[in-house]
Backbone bond lengths (Angstrom), bond angles and torsions (degrees), N, CA, C in turn:
res aa  C-N    CA-C-N  psi(-1)  N-CA   C-N-CA  omega(-1)  CA-C   N-CA-C  phi
1 X - - - 1.449 - - 1.495 106.54 -
2 X 1.359 119.98 153.45 1.326 124.83 -179.42 1.534 114.44 -80.84
3 X 1.345 114.54 167.21 1.387 119.42 177.71 1.506 110.38 -73.83
4 X 1.389 115.52 141.98 1.411 122.94 -174.17 1.462 115.27 -86.58
5 X 1.258 120.60 152.19 1.528 120.94 169.55 1.501 110.24 -139.39
6 X 1.237 119.67 177.26 1.532 119.23 -174.54 1.497 111.94 -80.24
7 X 1.352 119.00 -8.39 1.494 116.70 -179.20 1.473 109.31 -85.98
8 X 1.322 124.79 4.31 1.421 122.51 177.67 1.459 111.27 72.65
9 X 1.408 120.93 22.42 1.403 122.77 169.85 1.555 109.96 -113.73
10 X 1.292 110.99 177.22 1.452 116.51 -178.62 1.386 106.21 -110.09
11 X 1.372 125.82 119.40 1.432 124.25 170.92 1.517 114.98 -118.64
12 X 1.227 120.39 137.56 1.482 127.39 178.01 1.415 115.72 -105.56
13 X 1.327 115.91 165.80 1.482 115.58 -176.98 1.480 110.35 -78.70
14 X 1.305 118.52 -25.45 1.520 118.01 -178.61 1.648 100.65 -155.63
15 X 1.318 108.33 165.99 1.454 117.32 174.92 1.470 112.49 81.89
16 X 1.284 120.52 -137.77 1.457 125.78 -164.12 1.439 106.82 -89.24
17 X 1.416 119.15 120.92 1.495 122.14 -177.26 1.428 111.00 -104.95
18 X 1.315 117.05 144.63 1.452 125.05 171.17 1.453 105.81 -112.40
19 X 1.377 113.44 124.71 1.465 116.66 -170.38 1.573 110.24 -118.90
20 X 1.355 112.43 -9.80 1.517 113.04 -179.08 1.471 114.43 -132.89
21 X 1.385 124.75 155.29 1.420 129.27 178.14 1.513 105.44 -142.36
22 X 1.280 119.14 163.66 1.416 126.76 172.03 1.514 106.87 -118.34
23 X 1.410 109.32 131.43 1.453 118.16 179.23 1.628 109.90 -96.32
24 X 1.257 115.25 131.03 1.386 122.35 176.00 1.528 106.48 -109.73
25 X 1.315 110.64 121.74 1.521 123.91 179.80 1.478 109.91 -105.35
26 X 1.402 116.54 121.15 1.379 120.68 177.62 1.535 113.05 -63.64
27 X 1.448 111.20 -38.24 1.537 114.22 -177.58 1.527 106.16 -67.93
28 X 1.294 127.74 -21.31 1.398 125.40 -177.91 1.581 111.22 -94.56
29 X 1.344 114.54 0.89 1.592 119.02 179.13 1.558 105.03 62.08
30 X 1.216 122.35 40.48 1.544 123.00 -169.00 1.620 101.11 -91.02
31 X 1.375 107.90 135.85 1.468 114.76 176.00 1.557 106.77 -162.49
32 X 1.278 115.01 165.34 1.590 116.86 175.86 1.696 102.06 -118.65
33 X 1.266 109.23 151.60 1.533 116.02 -178.07 1.506 112.15 -138.66
34 X 1.288 119.86 143.14 1.451 122.78 177.67 1.563 109.15 -156.31
35 X 1.259 116.19 134.03 1.481 125.71 176.78 1.443 109.53 -112.64
36 X 1.419 126.67 106.61 1.408 120.97 173.68 1.497 116.25 -60.71
37 X 1.271 122.65 152.70 1.359 122.91 -173.80 1.643 108.77 -84.60
38 X 1.326 121.84 -17.33 1.354 124.31 175.58 1.575 112.75 -146.01
39 X 1.293 118.98 162.77 1.503 120.68 179.01 1.532 115.06 -77.80
40 X 1.283 113.00 144.63 1.465 116.71 173.76 1.549 107.95 -114.54
41 X 1.283 117.24 -141.01 1.469 123.49 -172.51 1.551 107.07 -87.05
42 X 1.263 117.13 108.66 1.547 122.83 -176.42 1.630 111.07 -87.88
43 X 1.356 112.74 -9.51 1.454 117.32 -177.50 1.507 112.30 -97.33
44 X 1.286 118.91 -27.21 1.475 122.55 -175.59 1.581 112.43 -137.64
45 X 1.347 112.68 123.44 1.487 117.50 176.60 1.552 106.82 -163.85
46 X 1.385 111.40 166.94 1.494 122.13 178.51 1.410 110.73 -135.89
47 X 1.435 111.40 135.60 1.471 118.05 -179.92 1.573 105.39 -119.50
48 X 1.317 116.04 136.21 1.488 122.61 178.66 1.579 106.40 -136.94
49 X 1.284 112.79 137.31 1.425 118.50 166.91 1.608 116.80 -165.76
50 X 1.288 117.26 162.79 1.482 120.74 174.98 1.453 105.15 -104.22
51 X 1.414 119.48 135.77 1.446 126.04 -178.85 1.460 109.22 -133.54
52 X 1.367 114.83 143.80 1.459 122.03 164.93 1.495 104.49 -128.05
53 X 1.296 110.90 125.74 1.525 122.78 -176.44 1.565 113.38 -72.06
54 X 1.310 115.29 140.48 1.350 122.33 172.89 1.636 114.92 -107.48
55 X 1.253 115.80 -100.38 1.402 123.02 172.39 1.542 109.19 -64.40
56 X 1.354 117.42 124.53 1.450 118.46 -177.97 1.396 120.38 -95.77
57 X 1.422 118.39 15.13 1.394 123.82 -176.45 1.511 110.81 -101.96
58 X 1.327 121.80 155.82 1.405 127.29 175.39 1.667 110.68 68.02
59 X 1.286 114.17 164.54 1.468 116.88 169.80 1.534 109.71 -73.45
60 X 1.358 114.18 133.35 1.489 118.99 -175.25 1.477 102.97 -114.62
61 X 1.348 119.53 115.19 1.453 125.18 179.85 1.537 109.12 -80.49
62 X 1.305 115.69 128.52 1.421 118.70 169.55 1.548 109.59 -79.19
63 X 1.364 113.84 -56.20 1.479 119.38 -179.29 1.469 108.56 -148.58
64 X 1.401 114.14 144.76 1.385 116.56 -176.20 1.614 107.92 -152.44
65 X 1.374 117.70 159.51 1.451 119.82 179.97 1.529 106.50 -141.04
66 X 1.393 114.60 132.16 1.444 123.03 -174.03 1.511 108.38 -115.56
67 X 1.307 119.46 134.96 1.465 122.10 177.65 1.478 111.51 -57.47
68 X 1.314 118.55 143.11 1.409 126.19 -178.57 1.590 105.55 -67.68
69 X 1.329 110.93 132.53 1.493 118.76 175.91 1.525 112.92 85.06
70 X 1.257 121.59 -14.10 1.371 122.67 176.26 1.430 117.35 -81.78
71 X 1.242 122.76 156.85 1.473 129.36 179.89 1.498 109.77 -108.23
72 X 1.282 114.08 57.55 1.386 124.62 174.19 1.574 111.85 81.12
73 X 1.228 123.59 13.24 1.542 125.88 -175.90 1.463 109.81 -90.54
74 X 1.194 123.12 -17.87 1.542 123.99 179.94 1.492 110.03 -126.67
75 X 1.271 119.67 103.24 1.437 123.39 -165.13 1.539 117.30 -151.30
76 X 1.312 115.42 133.75 1.415 126.27 179.55 1.466 111.33 -116.03
77 X 1.400 121.10 131.70 1.468 119.20 -170.58 1.529 110.37 -152.10
78 X 1.294 111.58 141.48 1.573 118.64 170.37 1.484 103.79 -113.22
79 X 1.326 115.11 119.66 1.438 123.25 -171.73 1.563 114.65 -126.72
80 X 1.310 119.04 159.49 1.422 124.95 168.05 1.540 105.40 -111.83
81 X 1.290 117.65 117.94 1.490 117.62 178.30 1.560 111.63 -78.94
82 X 1.335 120.86 161.22 1.431 121.06 -175.69 1.482 113.11 -54.95
83 X 1.430 121.32 -28.39 1.440 120.51 178.28 1.560 112.84 -85.31
84 X 1.360 113.14 5.73 1.526 118.94 172.15 1.466 111.40 92.21
85 X 1.234 121.18 -1.40 1.442 124.75 178.91 1.654 110.43 -73.14
86 X 1.210 112.46 141.58 1.566 114.06 -174.73 1.580 105.79 -102.83
87 X 1.326 116.70 138.87 1.394 119.10 -176.78 1.488 110.36 -138.86
88 X 1.448 115.76 145.90 1.444 124.31 170.83 1.562 102.59 -109.49
89 X 1.358 109.21 129.57 1.495 114.96 -176.48 1.479 110.46 -132.79
90 X 1.416 116.83 133.92 1.413 117.32 173.56 1.584 107.75 -133.97
91 X 1.212 113.39 124.49 1.478 122.38 179.34 1.560 116.89 -125.88
92 X 1.302 120.16 124.16 1.330 123.23 170.94 1.530 110.00 -130.28
93 X 1.343 118.13 93.89 1.447 128.78 -170.90 1.533 109.35 -66.01
94 X 1.366 115.96 -25.38 1.418 118.39 -169.72 1.556 105.28 -71.81
95 X 1.367 120.36 -30.88 1.550 124.12 -171.01 1.481 108.72 -121.51
96 X 1.375 115.50 7.38 1.490 118.07 177.29 1.577 110.86 61.74
97 X 1.333 114.33 28.63 1.506 116.89 171.36 1.551 113.08 -97.06
98 X 1.377 106.98 140.63 1.527 112.39 -173.69 1.490 110.68 -162.14
99 X 1.315 114.79 137.14 1.467 114.96 168.53 1.659 104.54 -146.24
100 X 1.278 111.62 150.85 1.507 120.46 -174.13 1.478 110.29 -154.97
101 X 1.383 112.39 130.59 1.453 116.69 176.82 1.530 108.27 -133.23
102 X 1.332 122.28 128.36 1.410 124.06 -169.80 1.597 103.47 -129.12
103 X 1.272 119.18 128.70 1.368 124.53 176.28 1.559 115.29 -70.87
104 X 1.293 119.78 151.93 1.411 118.47 171.89 1.556 119.71 -82.90
105 X 1.394 104.58 -32.14 1.526 117.33 173.64 1.552 109.85 -60.96
106 X 1.398 112.81 140.96 1.505 116.77 179.84 1.481 111.07 -115.54
107 X 1.279 113.54 144.38 1.463 120.45 168.16 1.644 111.64 -93.70
108 X 1.291 116.90 82.66 1.347 120.47 -165.82 1.558 116.63 -91.81
109 X 1.254 112.51 -25.08 1.495 120.01 -173.98 1.481 115.89 -85.71
110 X 1.360 117.44 103.13 1.452 124.35 179.65 1.562 115.18 -58.66
111 X 1.247 115.70 -17.23 1.472 122.71 -177.61 1.597 112.87 -92.52
112 X 1.283 114.54 -13.10 1.524 120.05 -175.34 1.476 112.51 -101.88
113 X 1.327 114.70 147.36 1.507 125.05 170.84 1.498 104.82 -86.78
114 X 1.318 114.67 139.97 1.474 123.73 173.46 1.478 110.19 -127.57
115 X 1.371 109.79 137.95 1.527 116.60 174.00 1.463 106.35 -91.99
116 X 1.287 123.80 127.06 1.483 129.81 169.84 1.491 116.28 -120.89
117 X 1.357 112.38 130.64 1.432 117.77 -179.19 1.565 104.46 -128.22
118 X 1.341 119.45 125.55 1.394 125.16 177.31 1.547 103.33 -116.34
119 X 1.387 114.05 131.61 1.523 116.84 174.44 1.538 109.83 -123.79
120 X 1.261 117.72 129.78 1.486 120.29 170.79 1.531 111.86 -115.97
121 X 1.282 113.82 127.86 1.489 120.21 -179.48 1.579 106.36 -143.10
122 X 1.235 120.78 82.74 1.423 123.83 -177.01 1.534 112.60 -72.89
123 X 1.277 119.10 -4.24 1.422 122.53 176.04 1.545 113.83 -80.32
124 X 1.317 115.13 -5.40 1.471 122.24 176.88 1.516 112.47 -69.78
125 X 1.416 117.86 131.03 1.406 115.76 179.57 1.538 115.74 -67.87
126 X 1.306 114.39 -25.07 1.487 121.90 -178.58 1.487 108.87 -88.70
127 X 1.371 119.02 117.40 1.394 122.75 -176.04 1.482 114.66 -52.19
128 X 1.292 117.27 -43.11 1.481 120.87 -175.17 1.443 113.58 -75.71
129 X 1.420 120.40 -7.05 1.386 123.26 173.85 1.482 116.88 -93.27
130 X 1.379 115.08 5.45 1.506 119.89 -171.55 1.521 107.80 -84.12
131 X 1.256 115.76 -27.89 1.473 123.27 179.61 1.574 108.92 -121.74
132 X 1.317 118.42 130.03 1.433 119.45 -177.31 1.582 104.21 -138.16
133 X 1.390 111.62 131.55 1.492 116.02 175.23 1.602 108.08 -117.33
134 X 1.364 112.18 146.67 1.371 117.09 179.05 1.636 102.97 -133.53
135 X 1.324 115.67 131.43 1.488 121.21 170.82 1.458 111.15 -119.73
136 X 1.347 121.81 125.87 1.405 126.86 -170.33 1.433 116.38 36.24
137 X 1.353 115.91 50.35 1.413 121.70 178.06 1.510 121.16 89.66
138 X 1.387 114.67 -17.80 1.397 119.69 -173.45 1.590 110.85 -99.92
139 X 1.352 114.41 126.40 1.579 114.37 173.98 1.426 113.01 -66.73
140 X 1.214 116.86 133.36 1.540 124.99 -177.89 1.508 105.14 -86.06
141 X 1.373 118.07 123.58 1.517 122.37 178.29 1.524 112.19 -119.25
142 X 1.341 111.05 -6.61 1.452 118.53 -179.02 1.578 111.26 -103.53
143 X 1.288 124.40 112.20 1.449 122.81 -172.58 1.485 113.52 -119.81
144 X 1.305 115.91 144.28 1.443 120.77 174.72 1.551 110.61 -75.35
145 X 1.346 116.40 -34.58 1.422 115.32 177.98 1.570 103.12 -150.61
146 X 1.376 112.41 146.22 1.397 120.77 178.79 1.570 114.38 -141.87
147 X 1.244 116.43 111.92 1.455 121.59 164.36 1.425 111.68 -131.51
148 X 1.328 109.44 95.05 1.476 120.38 -167.48 1.517 108.23 -70.39
149 X 1.490 115.80 156.51 1.412 122.22 176.12 1.530 111.91 -61.06
150 X 1.338 117.63 157.71 1.439 119.91 166.03 1.594 106.97 -70.11
151 X 1.366 109.89 168.18 1.486 116.70 177.24 1.588 107.14 -66.59
152 X 1.347 119.77 126.55 1.369 124.02 173.86 1.527 112.19 74.02
153 X 1.361 118.07 8.30 1.493 119.92 175.97 1.525 111.10 -61.67
154 X 1.353 112.86 143.68 1.472 121.01 -178.33 1.588 109.08 -103.09
155 X 1.365 114.76 147.06 1.425 115.15 170.49 1.466 108.17 -116.03
156 X 1.343 118.31 -176.55 1.461 121.66 179.58 1.473 116.52 -78.55
157 X 1.387 118.65 -18.73 1.357 122.30 -179.97 1.543 109.15 -65.68
158 X 1.441 111.32 133.96 1.564 121.94 -177.66 1.583 108.78 76.99
159 X 1.218 121.50 9.95 1.512 122.87 172.73 1.680 103.04 -87.02
160 X 1.219 115.35 166.48 1.452 121.31 175.38 1.446 111.76 -81.73
161 X 1.308 119.31 55.81 1.516 126.21 -177.33 1.601 106.59 -129.26
162 X 1.296 109.85 169.21 1.545 116.89 -179.42 1.530 108.42 -68.80
163 X 1.415 113.23 128.57 1.345 125.84 173.52 1.493 109.55 -109.17
164 X 1.286 120.55 126.75 1.438 128.24 -171.59 1.548 112.63 -119.84
165 X 1.345 120.26 130.32 1.344 129.94 176.51 1.480 111.86 -108.26
166 X 1.346 123.54 120.09 1.423 125.75 179.83 1.581 116.93 75.81
167 X 1.350 113.19 20.40 1.512 119.08 177.63 1.411 109.81 -153.09
168 X 1.387 113.54 128.18 1.502 122.40 -175.63 1.556 107.27 -113.59
169 X 1.275 121.86 118.77 1.404 124.30 173.19 1.484 109.82 -130.59
170 X 1.340 113.38 116.48 1.536 120.88 178.78 1.404 106.45 -140.79
171 X 1.312 117.25 117.59 1.463 128.31 -176.78 1.600 109.43 50.42
172 X 1.318 122.35 -105.91 1.454 117.14 179.23 1.519 111.37 -99.98
173 X 1.435 120.39 8.55 1.427 120.35 -176.74 1.486 104.61 -88.09
174 X 1.362 118.25 135.90 1.427 120.51 171.70 1.572 103.59 -141.59
175 X 1.267 114.02 100.57 1.576 121.95 -173.67 1.520 102.86 -118.63
176 X 1.357 114.24 127.08 1.407 122.57 167.29 1.520 110.01 -95.37
177 X 1.387 114.69 144.79 1.568 118.31 -175.23 1.527 107.79 -89.01
178 X 1.294 113.21 162.82 1.419 121.10 176.03 1.525 104.83 -136.40
179 X 1.329 116.65 107.55 1.448 125.15 177.14 1.526 111.18 -179.39
180 X 1.311 115.15 172.53 1.516 122.18 174.00 1.571 107.33 -104.42
181 X 1.327 111.39 140.01 1.499 118.94 -177.71 1.567 104.15 -128.35
182 X 1.326 113.44 150.17 1.448 117.78 174.40 1.517 110.98 -162.25
183 X 1.299 119.71 161.12 1.592 124.20 175.79 1.495 107.65 47.95
184 X 1.228 114.24 60.07 1.459 122.96 174.51 1.443 115.43 -88.76
185 X 1.251 121.60 127.66 1.561 126.73 176.49 1.462 110.89 -130.37
186 X 1.300 115.30 133.62 1.424 123.89 170.75 1.473 114.00 -124.74
187 X 1.260 119.48 114.60 1.414 125.58 -166.77 1.560 106.09 -110.53
188 X 1.300 115.87 121.05 1.515 123.41 -178.41 1.525 107.52 -97.23
189 X 1.341 106.80 121.03 1.539 114.12 171.07 1.435 117.94 88.97
190 X 1.429 118.32 4.90 1.483 120.21 -178.82 1.518 104.26 -131.88
191 X 1.426 114.53 136.91 1.465 118.72 171.12 1.537 110.92 -94.37
192 X 1.275 116.33 109.05 1.562 117.91 -179.83 1.493 108.59 -111.22
193 X 1.342 111.16 175.20 1.552 121.10 177.69 1.497 108.84 -120.97
194 X 1.249 117.12 168.94 1.451 125.59 176.73 1.527 114.09 -46.80
195 X 1.308 116.05 -36.85 1.429 117.81 -175.61 1.458 115.63 -66.15
196 X 1.396 116.48 -13.48 1.534 120.53 178.56 1.548 107.74 -74.39
197 X 1.294 116.26 -20.39 1.537 120.96 -173.34 1.430 111.21 -119.57
198 X 1.240 124.95 -4.29 1.488 126.47 -171.87 1.498 113.00 -160.75
199 X 1.342 115.33 163.94 1.459 119.90 -179.77 1.608 109.21 -154.19
200 X 1.245 115.33 167.62 1.461 121.57 -174.00 1.610 102.96 -99.94
201 X 1.328 117.37 131.47 1.467 120.14 -176.38 1.637 103.22 -88.67
202 X 1.339 111.41 -175.01 1.513 117.29 -175.97 1.519 110.56 -67.68
203 X 1.345 118.69 -17.97 1.530 116.93 174.44 1.431 115.41 -96.40
204 X 1.230 121.12 15.27 1.398 127.67 176.61 1.542 114.11 77.54
205 X 1.387 117.54 16.57 1.446 119.34 -177.32 1.561 108.28 -100.58
206 X 1.373 114.04 136.62 1.415 122.52 -179.96 1.425 108.55 -70.54
207 X 1.310 122.41 130.88 1.492 124.77 -175.30 1.556 105.62 -139.06
208 X 1.261 118.74 159.50 1.469 127.24 -179.70 1.578 109.80 -72.84
209 X 1.310 119.16 148.76 1.429 121.86 168.53 1.548 108.81 -137.61
210 X 1.238 117.37 156.52 1.512 122.99 -177.81 1.481 109.36 -64.86
211 X 1.409 116.70 131.63 1.412 119.24 174.86 1.470 109.41 -93.82
212 X 1.357 113.16 130.96 1.456 122.18 -166.11 1.501 109.20 -114.48
213 X 1.342 124.58 6.25 1.365 126.52 177.80 1.550 117.44 -88.56
214 X 1.239 118.29 179.20 1.366 124.39 177.66 1.591 112.32 -83.70
215 X 1.418 114.06 170.40 1.427 116.02 -177.37 1.579 115.69 -121.72
216 X 1.383 110.57 1.18 1.451 111.09 175.95 1.617 115.67 74.81
217 X 1.281 118.36 -168.03 1.509 121.77 -174.94 1.522 109.00 -64.96
218 X 1.245 119.64 -53.63 1.523 124.92 -169.37 1.476 113.15 -110.07
219 X 1.286 120.47 7.37 1.455 123.77 179.87 1.453 113.46 -73.07
220 X 1.412 118.48 156.41 1.365 122.82 179.99 1.462 112.47 -151.54
221 X 1.371 116.32 170.94 1.486 124.57 177.63 1.486 106.04 -133.47
222 X 1.420 114.91 132.27 1.461 116.51 175.98 1.452 102.66 -125.81
223 X 1.212 124.01 111.55 1.510 127.59 174.20 1.542 114.19 -82.98
224 X 1.349 113.81 -8.91 1.492 119.90 174.84 1.554 109.51 60.74
225 X 1.317 116.11 39.09 1.435 118.09 173.35 1.536 114.15 -92.98
226 X 1.316 123.44 153.60 1.379 124.10 177.71 1.476 117.69 -51.78
227 X 1.396 117.20 -19.90 1.428 118.09 -176.99 1.533 111.32 -99.52
228 X 1.297 115.80 -1.44 1.567 121.68 179.99 1.460 109.52 -69.27
């Protein structure tokens, strides 16, 4: 993770600098929304971002996608739980489909920036390889809970449905997140690792690096700059 400063940005001694971040305030009901015009790859994708936690209560969604026309019954979400654990959740109550993976490692320090990478690739023959988490460059292998996706199972990400950043709505739940986000990448159709978005400097500190790959059909990059 990069060196912190009072501007809530990540600066590093050399290389690729992140100078801006976007604050999401739950009290202001702040969130971002996008609905892709067509579906991409719903079996394989990679999500990466840097996050600094604010309010530590409730589940705080980083990004989620809800099926069109559903009232919160078909939902995919990447969340930070109150205890700091990161989880990937998919629920489709209409057909009783469900998968959920929760890390045991916790993001407890509200003064720290954390780099999170979540990879989904349900085409993998080994069930435990279908969801991968990385925190500050380290792949997480110890989990609080694991219910892996089925082979070739599809999630809502990359579908032509509403995608929400910083806002969780599922059935009667409507929770706005409280945190800072920056350097967000969503890659449609490619399973990547943390090393595609970060690197270790000479002091052993995990720092961001420029992503040079493609984004696929519905992928995107949000640098969280004032001009974005």
